[in-house]
C-alpha angles and dihedrals in degrees: 000000000000121000119253110256115252093240089061092047090052090051090050089054091046093051092045092049092047092049092049091047093051093044093049092044090052093047090050090052092045094050091046089054096245091123127031103206133051116241121241125226087260090056093049090046089054091053088050091047090234133116113261092230090053091050091048093049095046095047092045090050093046100042106017090239134095114246090248088064090067091045091051092049091052092048089049090052091051091046091054091051091050093045089056087064104083092193086074121073119222087252089055090052091048092050092046088057092045095252130122113237096257096048092044091055091049091046094047093047092049095050102030098035093234140061121268089250092054090047091052091050091053092047090049092050091049091049091050091048090056092054122082117259113270095252097038116119117221118215119204116210114212 
């Protein structure tokens, strides 16, 4: 099998980088509340002036992952940030990310390997471990 010419490899990298840039830009705008709906792959492809199947094929060839994989990882990262805020219920987090509670729990468990409740418990335990013990005296050195 012949090697892929370098100019095609560079174009694969360019398309992948452009997709990731557009996806991250959109997610930043979505999380900041500037836009109300998440874009689909088709929408991002339209912004890039490329066909969604072409983008999927190129990114899959270049990275080994479908473009949705990167979208899901970003959503998971945002979900973890939101779950660390105890003023938000899990239902609030799900709605913020355009999921219903049941589907969010399934999604989170599939990608994080645990339920949102279990994740919150771990975050809480880690936060408590970083705090001094209740009867520990702190000494300030001047």
